[in-house]
C-alpha positions in Angstrom: 0.0 -0.2 -0.1 1.2 3.2 -1.0 1.1 6.6 1.0 0.4 10.0 -0.5 3.4 12.4 -0.6 1.5 15.4 0.2 -0.9 14.5 2.9 0.4 11.2 4.2 -3.0 9.4 3.4 -3.2 5.8 2.5 -3.9 5.7 -1.3 -4.3 3.3 -4.3 -3.9 4.2 -7.9 -2.4 7.5 -9.6 -4.1 10.2 -7.3 -4.5 10.4 -3.7 -8.4 10.2 -2.4 -8.1 12.9 -0.1 -5.9 15.8 -1.7 -5.8 14.8 -5.3 -2.0 14.9 -5.6 -0.4 12.5 -8.1 0.9 9.3 -6.4 4.3 9.1 -8.5 5.0 13.1 -8.1 7.4 14.5 -5.5 6.0 16.7 -2.8 5.5 20.2 -3.5 8.3 22.5 -1.9 7.5 24.2 1.6 5.7 27.7 1.3 8.4 30.2 0.3 10.9 28.1 -0.6 12.0 28.5 -4.6 12.6 25.1 -6.4 16.7 25.1 -7.2 17.6 27.8 -4.3 20.1 26.6 -1.7 18.7 25.3 1.7 17.6 27.6 4.3 20.2 27.5 7.3 19.0 25.1 10.2 16.6 26.6 12.4 18.3 27.9 15.9 16.8 25.3 18.5 16.7 25.7 22.2 19.7 25.0 24.1 21.2 21.3 24.2 20.0 18.8 27.1 21.3 20.0 30.2 22.3 23.8 29.0 20.4 26.5 30.3 19.5 29.7 28.4 21.5 32.7 29.8 18.4 34.5 30.9 17.0 31.4 32.7 20.3 30.6 34.7 20.8 34.5 35.6 17.2 34.6 37.3 18.0 31.2 39.1 20.8 32.6 40.5 18.9 34.7 42.5 17.4 31.7 44.4 19.1 31.6 47.9 22.5 29.7 47.3 21.8 30.0 43.6 24.8 32.3 43.1 27.1 30.0 44.9 25.8 27.0 42.6 26.4 28.9 39.2 29.7 30.5 40.3 30.8 26.6 40.6 29.2 25.1 37.8 31.7 24.8 34.7 29.7 26.4 31.6 28.1 29.2 33.5 31.1 30.6 35.5 32.8 31.6 32.3 29.7 33.7 31.3 30.1 37.5 32.4 26.3 37.9 32.7 25.7 34.9 34.7 28.6 35.8 36.8 27.6 39.2 37.5 23.7 38.0 38.4 25.5 35.2 40.7 27.5 37.8 42.8 24.8 40.2 42.9 22.7 37.7 44.4 25.5 36.4 47.0 25.8 40.1 48.2 21.8 40.5 48.0 21.4 37.5 50.5 24.5 38.4 52.6 23.2 41.7 53.1 19.8 40.5 53.9 21.1 38.1 56.2 23.4 40.9 58.1 20.4 43.2 58.1 18.2 40.3 59.9 20.9 39.9 62.5 21.1 43.6 63.0 17.1 43.8 63.1 16.8 40.8 65.5 19.0 42.7 68.1 17.3 46.3 67.7 13.7 44.8 67.7 14.3 42.5 71.1 14.3 45.9 72.7 10.7 46.8 71.3 7.2 45.8 72.2 5.8 42.7 70.5 3.3 44.7 68.1 6.1 47.1 66.8 8.3 43.8 66.6 5.9 42.0 64.4 5.4 44.9 62.4 9.2 45.7 61.8 9.9 42.0 60.7 6.8 41.9 58.4 7.9 45.0 56.5 11.5 43.6 56.3 10.4 40.1 55.2 8.1 42.1 52.5 11.0 44.2 51.2 13.2 41.2 50.8 10.5 39.5 48.8 9.9 42.5 46.5 13.6 42.8 46.0 13.9 39.1 45.3 11.5 39.0 42.7 12.2 42.1 41.1 16.0 40.9 40.7 14.6 37.6 39.4 12.1 39.4 36.8 15.0 41.8 35.6 17.6 39.0 34.9 15.1 36.6 33.3 14.2 39.6 30.9 18.0 40.1 30.2 18.0 43.8 32.2 21.5 44.0 33.9 19.6 46.2 37.0 22.6 47.1 39.1 21.8 47.4 42.9 23.1 50.5 44.5 25.6 49.4 46.6 26.1 45.2 46.1 25.6 45.8 42.4 28.6 47.8 42.2 30.6 45.5 44.3 29.3 42.6 42.0 30.6 44.2 38.9 33.9 44.7 40.2 34.1 40.8 40.7 35.8 38.9 37.9 
């Protein structure tokens, strides 16, 4: 049993019962391709298995301890954009940790309601900063934070 070269339907005889194409004919070229012209270059596909796109790796740097991981992994630690985001992430989470320690010392002197309010503001600010950093990195924007971003740019 033969199959139509155009639509793939099982056919008998000289013509396809579904599309009417000649059974002995070669399939027509895809739209936009001129017969006899050189073939178009192969399409650029997604990264090979195991490789992350630069913007995805940059965004994943901002997961806590993700910056340390991407500075250690071989193909990513040579990319200057990913290295910048990894260093900025490390400095961001380090500053958040130190600010949390200072805040815990300071808030132990306050009443419970004020203590709880200050910690919720702190947690919200850390969350908003984290989301903004990941969003900017995913969209290939190099957003340099005021102090820690400048420090991250100096790292090589």
